[in-house]
PASELO-399704 format. One record per residue: residue number from 1; residue in three letters; x, y, z negated of N, C-alpha, C, CB in turn. Coordinates in pm, whole numbers, plus 50000, padded with zeros to 5 digits. Glycine has a CB too. Example, Ala and Ser with C-alpha at 12.3 -4.5 7.8 and 13.67 -1.06 7.14 Angstrom:
! residues 2
1  ala  51319  49431  49220  51230  49550  49220  51320  49670  49220  51131  49553  49095;
2  ser  51285  49775  49292  51367  49894  49286  51290  50003  49213  51408  49940  49428;
This chain:
! residues 246
1  unk  80188  71674  12799  80228  71572  12897  80257  71638  13031  80117  71464  12913;
2  unk  80368  71602  13090  80406  71658  13219  80312  71605  13327  80553  71624  13254;
3  unk  80262  71694  13408  80175  71650  13517  80256  71569  13618  80108  71770  13585;
4  unk  80197  71459  13663  80267  71368  13753  80311  71438  13881  80179  71250  13788;
5  unk  80223  71520  13937  80254  71586  14063  80378  71672  14050  80136  71670  14110;
6  unk  80387  71750  13941  80504  71834  13919  80628  71750  13895  80480  71928  13802;
7  unk  80609  71639  13825  80721  71550  13796  80777  71491  13924  80678  71437  13701;
8  unk  80693  71440  14009  80737  71379  14134  80805  71481  14224  80620  71316  14207;
9  unk  80751  71600  14229  80811  71706  14312  80951  71739  14261  80723  71832  14312;
10  unk  80967  71744  14128  81097  71778  14072  81200  71671  14099  81085  71802  13923;
11  unk  81157  71546  14118  81251  71437  14142  81311  71444  14283  81182  71302  14122;
12  unk  81237  71496  14377  81281  71521  14514  81310  71395  14595  81404  71605  14511;
13  unk  81384  71300  14542  81419  71179  14618  81466  71071  14523  81528  71210  14723;
14  unk  81479  70949  14578  81535  70840  14499  81681  70870  14467  81522  70705  14574;
15  unk  81721  70839  14345  81857  70866  14302  81913  70743  14232  81862  70990  14210;
16  unk  82027  70763  14166  82088  70654  14091  81997  70605  13979  82221  70698  14034;
17  unk  81913  70695  13926  81830  70661  13810  81681  70656  13841  81854  70760  13701;
18  unk  81642  70682  13967  81500  70690  14002  81472  70606  14127  81458  70836  14024;
19  unk  81358  70532  14124  81315  70462  14245  81163  70464  14252  81367  70315  14246;
20  unk  81111  70478  14375  80967  70480  14398  80924  70350  14466  80927  70602  14483;
21  unk  80809  70299  14425  80750  70182  14489  80602  70210  14513  80770  70053  14401;
22  unk  80561  70194  14638  80421  70222  14672  80328  70122  14603  80400  70217  14824;
23  unk  80374  69997  14592  80292  69893  14528  80383  69788  14465  80196  69827  14630;
24  unk  80321  69701  14387  80396  69592  14324  80387  69472  14417  80340  69558  14180;
25  unk  80498  69439  14478  80501  69330  14575  80516  69197  14501  80618  69349  14676;
26  unk  80401  69138  14466  80403  69015  14388  80462  68898  14465  80264  68981  14342;
27  unk  80451  68900  14595  80507  68791  14677  80657  68808  14698  80437  68785  14813;
28  unk  80706  68931  14684  80849  68958  14699  80897  69047  14584  80878  69025  14836;
29  unk  80891  68995  14463  80925  69079  14347  81072  69119  14339  80887  69007  14222;
30  unk  81157  69048  14414  81298  69084  14410  81320  69226  14462  81381  68985  14493;
31  unk  81228  69277  14543  81242  69411  14600  81254  69517  14491  81123  69442  14690;
32  unk  81193  69491  14373  81206  69586  14263  81275  69527  14140  81069  69636  14224;
33  unk  81271  69393  14126  81340  69331  14013  81492  69346  14024  81302  69184  14004;
34  unk  81545  69353  14146  81688  69376  14160  81727  69513  14106  81731  69362  14308;
35  unk  81634  69608  14116  81659  69741  14060  81653  69738  13908  81558  69842  14115;
36  unk  81566  69653  13853  81563  69635  13707  81697  69583  13659  81449  69537  13666;
37  unk  81751  69482  13730  81883  69428  13697  81989  69537  13707  81919  69311  13791;
38  unk  81985  69615  13815  82085  69721  13837  82078  69828  13729  82065  69784  13974;
39  unk  81958  69870  13691  81942  69970  13586  81994  69918  13452  81795  70012  13573;
40  unk  81965  69791  13422  82015  69732  13297  82167  69730  13295  81960  69589  13280;
41  unk  82228  69701  13408  82374  69693  13417  82441  69829  13427  82414  69609  13535;
42  unk  82361  69932  13448  82416  70067  13462  82377  70156  13346  82371  70130  13592;
43  unk  82324  70274  13380  82290  70372  13277  82140  70379  13252  82341  70510  13318;
44  unk  82068  70277  13299  81924  70278  13285  81859  70353  13401  81884  70340  13152;
45  unk  81727  70358  13401  81657  70428  13509  81507  70404  13502  81711  70383  13644;
46  unk  81436  70463  13599  81290  70456  13599  81238  70420  13738  81230  70591  13552;
47  unk  81140  70329  13741  81071  70294  13865  80928  70343  13854  81076  70139  13892;
48  unk  80882  70416  13956  80744  70463  13962  80667  70379  14063  80736  70614  14000;
49  unk  80567  70305  14017  80482  70225  14105  80357  70305  14139  80445  70089  14040;
50  unk  80327  70314  14269  80213  70393  14313  80255  70522  14378  80122  70422  14197;
51  unk  80385  70532  14408  80440  70651  14476  80526  70602  14593  80525  70741  14376;
52  unk  80502  70655  14711  80580  70608  14826  80713  70683  14838  80500  70624  14955;
53  unk  80792  70647  14938  80926  70705  14954  80922  70855  14984  81000  70634  15066;
54  unk  80807  70904  15032  80793  71047  15060  80742  71124  14938  80697  71069  15177;
55  unk  80737  71055  14822  80693  71113  14695  80543  71145  14695  80772  71238  14664;
56  unk  80469  71078  14782  80324  71095  14784  80261  71000  14683  80267  71069  14926;
57  unk  80170  71050  14603  80105  70970  14500  79995  70886  14564  80048  71060  14387;
58  unk  80017  70755  14573  79921  70664  14634  79826  70609  14529  79994  70549  14706;
59  unk  79882  70577  14412  79801  70521  14304  79785  70371  14315  79666  70587  14302;
60  unk  79746  70310  14204  79725  70166  14197  79581  70140  14153  79826  70097  14098;
61  unk  79522  70032  14205  79380  70006  14180  79353  69937  14047  79324  69922  14292;
62  unk  79448  69857  13997  79425  69782  13873  79552  69787  13788  79383  69634  13903;
63  unk  79574  69897  13719  79701  69916  13650  79720  69820  13533  79710  70058  13599;
64  unk  79611  69785  13464  79627  69693  13351  79676  69557  13397  79493  69678  13275;
65  unk  79620  69506  13504  79664  69378  13560  79807  69389  13611  79570  69333  13674;
66  unk  79840  69503  13673  79976  69522  13726  80079  69529  13614  79983  69651  13811;
67  unk  80043  69596  13505  80134  69605  13391  80164  69467  13335  80075  69695  13281;
68  unk  80062  69385  13321  80080  69249  13270  80172  69169  13362  79944  69179  13256;
69  unk  80154  69187  13494  80236  69112  13589  80380  69162  13587  80178  69124  13731;
70  unk  80400  69291  13575  80536  69347  13567  80609  69291  13446  80531  69502  13560;
71  unk  80542  69292  13331  80604  69240  13208  80636  69092  13222  80511  69261  13088;
72  unk  80543  69018  13281  80562  68873  13299  80681  68844  13389  80435  68810  13358;
73  unk  80692  68917  13499  80801  68892  13594  80937  68932  13538  80775  68968  13723;
74  unk  80942  69042  13465  81069  69083  13405  81116  68979  13304  81056  69221  13337;
75  unk  81024  68930  13222  81059  68830  13121  81103  68699  13185  80942  68806  13028;
76  unk  81044  68665  13301  81074  68538  13367  81196  68544  13458  80955  68493  13447;
77  unk  81224  68662  13514  81327  68670  13619  81453  68746  13581  81268  68733  13740;
78  unk  81452  68820  13471  81571  68896  13430  81632  68829  13306  81536  69047  13400;
79  unk  81759  68799  13316  81830  68728  13207  81963  68796  13178  81852  68579  13244;
80  unk  81989  68830  13049  81902  68819  12931  81784  68916  12939  81983  68845  12804;
81  unk  81697  68909  12843  81575  68988  12846  81606  69137  12847  81486  68954  12728;
82  unk  81545  69207  12941  81567  69351  12954  81484  69428  12851  81533  69399  13096;
83  unk  81533  69543  12813  81460  69633  12724  81392  69739  12812  81557  69701  12617;
84  unk  81259  69743  12807  81189  69834  12897  81064  69892  12830  81150  69761  13027;
85  unk  81016  70002  12889  80894  70067  12842  80802  70088  12963  80925  70204  12769;
86  unk  80673  70068  12942  80575  70087  13049  80470  70188  13004  80509  69952  13090;
87  unk  80439  70281  13092  80334  70378  13061  80254  70408  13188  80395  70509  13002;
88  unk  80136  70464  13168  80049  70499  13281  80037  70651  13288  79907  70433  13266;
89  unk  80054  70703  13408  80036  70847  13431  79923  70864  13532  80170  70916  13482;
90  unk  79826  70947  13500  79710  70966  13587  79709  71108  13642  79579  70937  13510;
91  unk  79689  71119  13773  79684  71249  13839  79577  71244  13947  79822  71287  13899;
92  unk  79478  71332  13938  79371  71338  14038  79305  71201  14057  79426  71388  14172;
93  unk  79277  71135  13945  79212  71004  13944  79297  70893  14009  79080  71013  14016;
94  unk  79425  70918  14021  79515  70816  14074  79612  70773  13964  79593  70869  14199;
95  unk  79622  70642  13943  79706  70588  13837  79841  70544  13891  79636  70472  13769;
96  unk  79944  70586  13821  80082  70548  13854  80144  70482  13732  80166  70673  13900;
97  unk  80217  70375  13754  80287  70306  13646  80431  70354  13641  80279  70152  13663;
98  unk  80472  70394  13522  80611  70435  13501  80682  70324  13423  80620  70572  13426;
99  unk  80780  70261  13487  80858  70155  13423  80997  70209  13392  80867  70027  13515;
100  unk  81023  70229  13264  81152  70284  13221  81241  70170  13172  81132  70390  13109;
101  unk  81356  70153  13236  81451  70048  13201  81562  70108  13116  81510  69981  13329;
102  unk  81584  70049  12999  81685  70098  12906  81820  70036  12940  81646  70067  12761;
103  unk  81926  70115  12934  82061  70064  12957  82088  69944  12867  82167  70174  12934;
104  unk  82137  69835  12927  82159  69713  12852  82290  69709  12777  82152  69597  12944;
105  unk  82293  69631  12670  82416  69614  12591  82471  69471  12600  82388  69649  12444;
106  unk  82397  69383  12669  82439  69242  12680  82467  69207  12826  82331  69148  12623;
107  unk  82538  69293  12893  82570  69275  13034  82655  69150  13057  82642  69398  13089;
108  unk  82649  69090  13177  82566  69131  13291  82423  69079  13281  82629  69081  13421;
109  unk  82330  69155  13342  82190  69115  13351  82165  69058  13490  82095  69236  13322;
110  unk  82113  68936  13494  82094  68864  13620  81950  68868  13667  82139  68719  13604;
111  unk  81934  68867  13799  81804  68836  13859  81806  68687  13886  81777  68920  13991;
112  unk  81710  68614  13828  81709  68468  13836  81589  68422  13917  81707  68406  13696;
113  unk  81616  68343  14023  81507  68288  14106  81563  68183  14200  81436  68400  14186;
114  unk  81482  68080  14226  81517  67975  14323  81652  67911  14293  81519  68033  14465;
115  unk  81680  67892  14166  81802  67824  14127  81928  67908  14137  81819  67705  14209;
116  unk  81915  68037  14167  82033  68124  14179  82024  68238  14077  82044  68181  14322;
117  unk  82141  68292  14042  82150  68404  13950  82236  68513  14016  82211  68360  13811;
118  unk  82178  68630  14033  82247  68739  14104  82251  68862  14014  82176  68771  14238;
119  unk  82367  68926  14012  82384  69049  13936  82379  69168  14032  82517  69048  13856;
120  unk  82296  69266  14000  82285  69385  14083  82335  69507  14006  82139  69406  14128;
121  unk  82389  69603  14081  82431  69730  14024  82380  69841  14114  82587  69737  14009;
122  unk  82378  69960  14059  82326  70075  14133  82442  70150  14199  82245  70171  14040;
123  unk  82439  70160  14330  82536  70238  14407  82458  70347  14480  82619  70148  14507;
124  unk  82471  70470  14433  82391  70577  14492  82244  70553  14462  82414  70586  14645;
125  unk  82162  70545  14566  82019  70520  14547  81980  70378  14586  81937  70619  14627;
126  unk  82078  70287  14591  82052  70149  14630  82094  70052  14520  82125  70116  14759;
127  unk  82025  69939  14514  82061  69830  14423  82128  69722  14505  81936  69775  14346;
128  unk  82255  69693  14477  82333  69601  14559  82398  69494  14472  82441  69677  14639;
129  unk  82439  69384  14538  82510  69278  14467  82637  69333  14404  82543  69161  14563;
130  unk  82664  69297  14281  82781  69349  14210  82909  69287  14266  82770  69320  14059;
131  unk  83006  69369  14308  83136  69316  14351  83205  69246  14233  83226  69430  14406;
132  unk  83304  69163  14263  83370  69084  14159  83434  69170  14051  83475  68995  14222;
133  unk  83496  69284  14091  83564  69366  13990  83464  69431  13895  83649  69473  14059;
134  unk  83344  69465  13944  83242  69520  13856  83186  69410  13766  83129  69586  13938;
135  unk  83174  69288  13820  83129  69175  13740  83221  69156  13620  83123  69046  13824;
136  unk  83352  69164  13644  83449  69150  13534  83429  69257  13428  83593  69156  13588;
137  unk  83402  69380  13474  83380  69490  13380  83252  69468  13299  83372  69623  13454;
138  unk  83148  69416  13364  83022  69392  13296  83035  69281  13192  82912  69358  13396;
139  unk  83111  69177  13228  83133  69067  13134  83210  69118  13011  83212  68951  13202;
140  unk  83314  69196  13036  83393  69251  12926  83308  69342  12838  83515  69329  12980;
141  unk  83224  69423  12900  83136  69513  12825  83039  69434  12740  83060  69606  12920;
142  unk  82981  69328  12797  82884  69248  12725  82945  69173  12609  82818  69152  12818;
143  unk  83070  69133  12624  83139  69060  12517  83215  69153  12424  83234  68959  12577;
144  unk  83199  69284  12446  83266  69385  12364  83418  69368  12369  83216  69377  12217;
145  unk  83470  69335  12488  83614  69314  12504  83681  69437  12563  83641  69192  12591;
146  unk  83800  69467  12516  83884  69567  12580  83968  69496  12686  83974  69642  12477;
147  unk  84032  69571  12774  84111  69511  12881  84220  69420  12826  84173  69618  12968;
148  unk  84292  69465  12724  84403  69386  12673  84358  69257  12607  84483  69468  12574;
149  unk  84232  69250  12561  84182  69128  12497  84128  69026  12597  84075  69164  12397;
150  unk  84111  69066  12721  84059  68975  12823  84162  68869  12858  84017  69052  12949;
151  unk  84115  68749  12890  84204  68637  12923  84249  68649  13068  84133  68501  12898;
152  unk  84378  68637  13090  84435  68646  13225  84439  68507  13290  84577  68707  13220;
153  unk  84491  68501  13411  84503  68373  13481  84633  68300  13446  84496  68395  13632;
154  unk  84718  68361  13365  84850  68305  13336  84849  68217  13212  84952  68417  13319;
155  unk  84919  68104  13221  84942  68018  13106  85065  68066  13030  84958  67871  13150;
156  unk  85075  68027  12905  85190  68066  12822  85321  68023  12886  85177  68006  12682;
157  unk  85320  67906  12951  85442  67851  13011  85482  67922  13141  85424  67704  13038;
158  unk  85391  67999  13198  85419  68063  13327  85518  68179  13315  85290  68112  13389;
159  unk  85526  68240  13196  85608  68359  13178  85701  68341  13058  85520  68483  13160;
160  unk  85806  68422  13052  85901  68415  12941  85890  68540  12855  86045  68399  12993;
161  unk  85942  68531  12730  85928  68641  12634  86060  68665  12560  85816  68610  12533;
162  unk  86171  68657  12631  86303  68672  12569  86320  68809  12504  86412  68650  12671;
163  unk  86287  68915  12576  86302  69051  12525  86209  69076  12408  86276  69153  12636;
164  unk  86087  69029  12418  85989  69047  12312  86035  68976  12184  85851  68994  12356;
165  unk  86082  68855  12197  86127  68778  12081  86250  68843  12016  86159  68632  12121;
166  unk  86344  68890  12101  86466  68954  12047  86431  69084  11976  86567  68981  12161;
167  unk  86340  69162  12033  86301  69289  11972  86227  69266  11841  86214  69371  12068;
168  unk  86141  69166  11839  86067  69133  11717  86162  69091  11605  85965  69021  11745;
169  unk  86263  69010  11641  86362  68965  11542  86442  69084  11489  86458  68861  11604;
170  unk  86479  69175  11578  86558  69292  11539  86477  69383  11447  86604  69369  11664;
171  unk  86351  69405  11476  86270  69500  11400  86216  69441  11268  86154  69546  11486;
172  unk  86187  69311  11266  86123  69252  11147  86213  69156  11070  85998  69179  11188;
173  unk  86320  69109  11135  86406  69010  11071  86346  68870  11072  86435  69051  10931;
174  unk  86238  68854  11146  86170  68725  11154  86167  68676  11299  86027  68734  11097;
175  unk  86168  68545  11313  86159  68487  11447  86012  68473  11487  86231  68350  11452;
176  unk  85986  68504  11611  85850  68498  11662  85814  68355  11697  85832  68590  11784;
177  unk  85714  68300  11630  85672  68163  11654  85556  68161  11754  85630  68095  11523;
178  unk  85535  68042  11812  85428  68029  11911  85292  68060  11849  85427  67888  11969;
179  unk  85272  68021  11724  85144  68047  11657  85119  68196  11641  85141  67978  11520;
180  unk  85228  68276  11637  85213  68420  11624  85146  68481  11747  85349  68485  11601;
181  unk  85171  68422  11864  85109  68472  11986  84957  68462  11977  85160  68394  12109;
182  unk  84909  68357  11910  84765  68340  11894  84711  68439  11791  84731  68195  11851;
183  unk  84778  68450  11676  84730  68539  11571  84738  68686  11612  84811  68518  11443;
184  unk  84831  68721  11701  84843  68858  11749  84746  68889  11864  84985  68885  11793;
185  unk  84672  68788  11909  84579  68808  12020  84646  68811  12156  84504  68936  12000;
186  unk  84766  68755  12166  84839  68752  12292  84814  68625  12371  84986  68768  12268;
187  unk  84758  68524  12305  84734  68395  12369  84613  68329  12304  84859  68304  12359;
188  unk  84539  68250  12382  84424  68178  12328  84469  68040  12278  84313  68164  12434;
189  unk  84379  67972  12211  84408  67836  12164  84438  67742  12281  84291  67781  12081;
190  unk  84381  67775  12397  84402  67693  12517  84531  67732  12590  84283  67707  12612;
191  unk  84613  67817  12527  84744  67858  12579  84732  67946  12703  84828  67736  12611;
192  unk  84622  68015  12714  84605  68115  12820  84643  68251  12764  84459  68115  12874;
193  unk  84725  68325  12837  84765  68457  12791  84654  68559  12812  84892  68501  12864;
194  unk  84637  68646  12714  84552  68762  12734  84634  68865  12812  84499  68821  12596;
195  unk  84569  68972  12859  84644  69074  12931  84745  69142  12839  84548  69177  12992;
196  unk  84715  69148  12709  84813  69202  12615  84938  69115  12614  84753  69212  12472;
197  unk  84919  68983  12618  85033  68893  12623  85115  68909  12749  84986  68751  12611;
198  unk  85046  68926  12861  85114  68945  12989  85197  69073  12986  85012  68951  13105;
199  unk  85146  69177  12921  85218  69305  12915  85348  69296  12835  85128  69410  12854;
200  unk  85360  69197  12747  85482  69179  12669  85579  69079  12733  85447  69133  12529;
201  unk  85539  69015  12842  85626  68915  12905  85741  68982  12979  85545  68827  13002;
202  unk  85850  68906  12999  85967  68960  13070  85932  68998  13214  86082  68857  13071;
203  unk  85854  68914  13281  85822  68938  13422  85715  69047  13439  85774  68809  13488;
204  unk  85619  69052  13348  85507  69147  13351  85455  69169  13493  85551  69281  13291;
205  unk  85381  69072  13548  85336  69080  13688  85221  69178  13713  85294  68945  13733;
206  unk  85178  69252  13612  85069  69348  13630  85121  69476  13695  85001  69379  13495;
207  unk  85071  69507  13811  85118  69626  13884  85080  69755  13811  85060  69628  14025;
208  unk  84976  69748  13727  84932  69869  13657  85027  69908  13543  84793  69848  13602;
209  unk  85119  69821  13507  85208  69850  13394  85323  69939  13439  85263  69719  13332;
210  unk  85297  70068  13445  85398  70163  13491  85367  70303  13437  85404  70166  13645;
211  unk  85469  70385  13434  85456  70523  13388  85513  70616  13495  85529  70544  13250;
212  unk  85440  70722  13527  85486  70823  13622  85518  70951  13544  85379  70849  13734;
213  unk  85639  71002  13562  85682  71124  13492  85727  71229  13594  85797  71092  13392;
214  unk  85687  71353  13571  85726  71463  13659  85769  71583  13576  85609  71502  13754;
215  unk  85881  71643  13614  85929  71766  13548  85910  71880  13647  86080  71754  13503;
216  unk  85830  71980  13605  85796  72090  13695  85885  72212  13670  85649  72129  13677;
217  unk  85900  72291  13774  85975  72415  13766  85884  72520  13703  86027  72461  13908;
218  unk  85915  72564  13584  85829  72657  13512  85763  72590  13394  85724  72715  13606;
219  unk  85678  72663  13327  85613  72612  13207  85484  72538  13237  85586  72723  13112;
220  unk  85425  72558  13354  85304  72484  13391  85299  72473  13542  85175  72552  13335;
221  unk  85210  72383  13589  85201  72356  13732  85136  72469  13811  85125  72229  13755;
222  unk  85078  72566  13741  85011  72675  13812  85101  72795  13835  84888  72718  13734;
223  unk  85228  72781  13799  85320  72893  13820  85352  72908  13968  85450  72874  13739;
224  unk  85419  73019  14003  85453  73041  14144  85561  72944  14190  85499  73186  14165;
225  unk  85630  72884  14094  85731  72784  14130  85665  72647  14123  85856  72792  14033;
226  unk  85600  72606  14230  85514  72488  14227  85590  72359  14250  85407  72502  14330;
227  unk  85714  72366  14298  85786  72244  14330  85827  72170  14204  85908  72276  14414;
228  unk  85820  72038  14212  85865  71954  14102  86018  71946  14105  85802  71812  14110;
229  unk  86080  71966  13990  86225  71958  13980  86272  71813  13990  86273  72021  13849;
230  unk  86197  71724  13929  86236  71584  13928  86113  71499  13897  86350  71558  13823;
231  unk  86111  71378  13946  86005  71284  13910  86061  71143  13910  85884  71296  14008;
232  unk  85999  71060  13831  86050  70924  13818  85935  70830  13783  86162  70917  13711;
233  unk  85948  70707  13828  85848  70603  13798  85916  70490  13721  85782  70549  13928;
234  unk  85855  70451  13610  85906  70341  13530  85807  70225  13536  85931  70386  13382;
235  unk  85856  70105  13555  85770  69987  13556  85834  69877  13475  85743  69940  13701;
236  unk  85754  69782  13433  85803  69671  13353  85710  69643  13237  85943  69701  13302;
237  unk  85757  69564  13142  85672  69532  13029  85668  69648  12929  85721  69404  12960;
238  unk  85587  69633  12824  85566  69744  12731  85694  69786  12660  85463  69705  12629;
239  unk  85778  69690  12625  85902  69723  12555  85995  69802  12645  85973  69595  12505;
240  unk  86005  69762  12771  86090  69835  12867  86039  69976  12888  86095  69762  13001;
241  unk  85905  69989  12897  85849  70122  12917  85875  70213  12798  85699  70112  12944;
242  unk  85867  70159  12676  85895  70237  12557  86041  70279  12552  85859  70158  12432;
243  unk  86132  70189  12590  86274  70221  12591  86306  70327  12693  86357  70097  12618;
244  unk  86245  70320  12811  86267  70420  12915  86213  70557  12874  86202  70376  13045;
245  unk  86098  70554  12803  86039  70680  12759  86130  70749  12660  85902  70657  12698;
246  unk  86192  70671  12572  86283  70729  12471  86410  70778  12538  86316  70627  12361;
């Protein structure tokens, strides 16, 4: 077993995966429960109770009672239920609780209290409210969705598919029916386009749908002839991008 003192010294400071708490603040549990949420939504991490910010081992007076309270609060305040491990490390007659939070697979994990639900993520050594774009990523991760399978804000009627329909007819000899958009995963039953559907539309309003091409002087970019001979940017829907590439 690794000695606690050596372990704490090796940690040096709070990081993305490590946090120290001098005590369990039962009156203000959000001070550490938000970190539980953040660790679940990230790559996991460990909280040491009984160690202050200077990495000094303070110890806890009643670890068994504290462990029970930690488990109770996590089960009551973190949704869905977090996967965690609790152990006791003793050094010089001082007890420290090690709370290891396992990376979650059912993201996002919320801190729930006072009628509100908040998602936290780890930024550096801090646990902060998740920005909207990270929330979207966590939802997609939890639902096992890829970007193209996510539902966009566009309705089927908002965009046209003339090029897509003509290309499909040319390649397959069949006409593309509205029901095909659903079976291909391009549209939901509620007629909302997925991002895959948006990528096939004539207008293709996604700014990310583009290709950047550069032709360099020489066989690689590390040659003495560093200038680019030519470069070009292609934008549009997937069919247009494929045609431009060819």
